[in-house]
C-alpha positions, 0 to 999 in steps of 0.5 A: 413624094418618096421623102413623105413616105419615108417620113410617114414610116418613121413617124409610125415606127415612133408611134409604135415605140411610144404606144405598145398597143399601136396596130397598123390598119392597112386599107389595101392589104390583100395578104395574110395580115388583112384576111387572117388577122385584121379582118376577123379580129376587128369584126366585132370592133375591138381587139382582145388581148389574145388577138393583139398578142397574135398581131404583135407576133405577126408584126415581129415576123415581118418588120424590124424595130424601125418598120423595115420589112424583113428580107424573109417577109418580102413578097414572093411570086409563086407561079401557077402550077401546070394544073391551074387554069389560065383564069386563075392567073388573075388571082393573087399569087404573091404571098408573105412567107412568114408564120406565127411562132 
């Protein structure tokens, strides 16, 4: 199973090298990539050149050329503050620390 996952990642990395406009569409990503980029940008069914450029910049901040997640993009656990109520513990507190430059 792990070998299949690794091989899939290698295949995707190769596709990205061969196809400069290749975009990874994740189905279960509840992080910034999904809600800030993919969702809004694809709401009309296509990516504009500006939207594609923003996605490429985002990807460069989180992946190296072989699609390894960069250390600064590793998910970080952020515990709730004292002011936050217990019910908010079920919200997503894991975020990517990356920014578009």
